[in-house]
C-alpha positions as CSV (number, residue, x, y, z in Angstrom):
1,M,-7.3,30.0,5.8
2,T,-5.8,32.0,3.1
3,T,-7.7,34.1,0.5
4,P,-6.8,31.7,-2.4
5,L,-7.9,28.7,-0.3
6,F,-11.2,30.4,0.5
7,L,-11.8,31.3,-3.1
8,L,-11.0,27.7,-4.1
9,R,-13.6,26.4,-1.7
10,C,-16.1,28.8,-3.2
11,V,-15.4,27.5,-6.7
12,Q,-15.7,23.9,-5.5
13,L,-19.2,24.8,-4.1
14,G,-20.1,26.5,-7.4
15,L,-20.6,29.9,-5.8
16,S,-20.4,33.1,-7.9
17,M,-19.0,36.4,-6.9
18,A,-22.5,37.7,-6.6
19,D,-23.3,34.9,-4.1
20,L,-20.4,36.0,-1.9
21,E,-22.1,39.3,-1.2
22,M,-25.0,37.5,0.4
23,L,-23.0,34.9,2.4
24,S,-20.7,35.2,5.3
25,I,-17.3,33.5,5.4
26,G,-18.5,31.3,8.3
27,L,-21.5,30.1,6.4
28,I,-19.4,29.3,3.3
29,N,-17.0,27.3,5.5
30,D,-19.9,25.4,7.0
31,M,-21.4,24.7,3.6
32,Y,-18.0,23.3,2.4
33,S,-17.7,21.1,5.6
34,E,-21.2,19.8,5.1
35,S,-20.6,19.1,1.4
36,R,-17.7,16.8,2.4
37,N,-20.1,14.8,4.5
38,D,-22.5,14.1,1.6
39,D,-20.8,10.8,0.6
40,Y,-20.2,9.5,4.1
41,K,-21.9,6.2,4.8
42,Y,-23.2,6.2,8.4
43,A,-23.3,2.8,10.2
44,E,-26.7,3.6,11.7
45,L,-29.4,6.2,10.7
46,A,-31.9,7.6,13.1
47,T,-35.6,6.5,12.7
48,Q,-38.7,8.5,13.5
49,E,-38.9,6.6,16.8
50,D,-35.4,7.8,17.7
51,F,-36.3,11.4,17.0
52,D,-39.5,11.0,19.1
53,R,-37.5,9.7,22.0
54,F,-35.0,12.6,21.7
């Protein structure tokens, strides 16, 4: 990942320069990855019973 790409991801997440002092590069990458999953429609969602069996 290049610096410009990293900074673009930060802008897409709405992070400020002050935020970057408190977050690691890995955490920001994880946040970006998770933000891309927000609109994914899962075929099946777990129920409480599923979690209890787990």
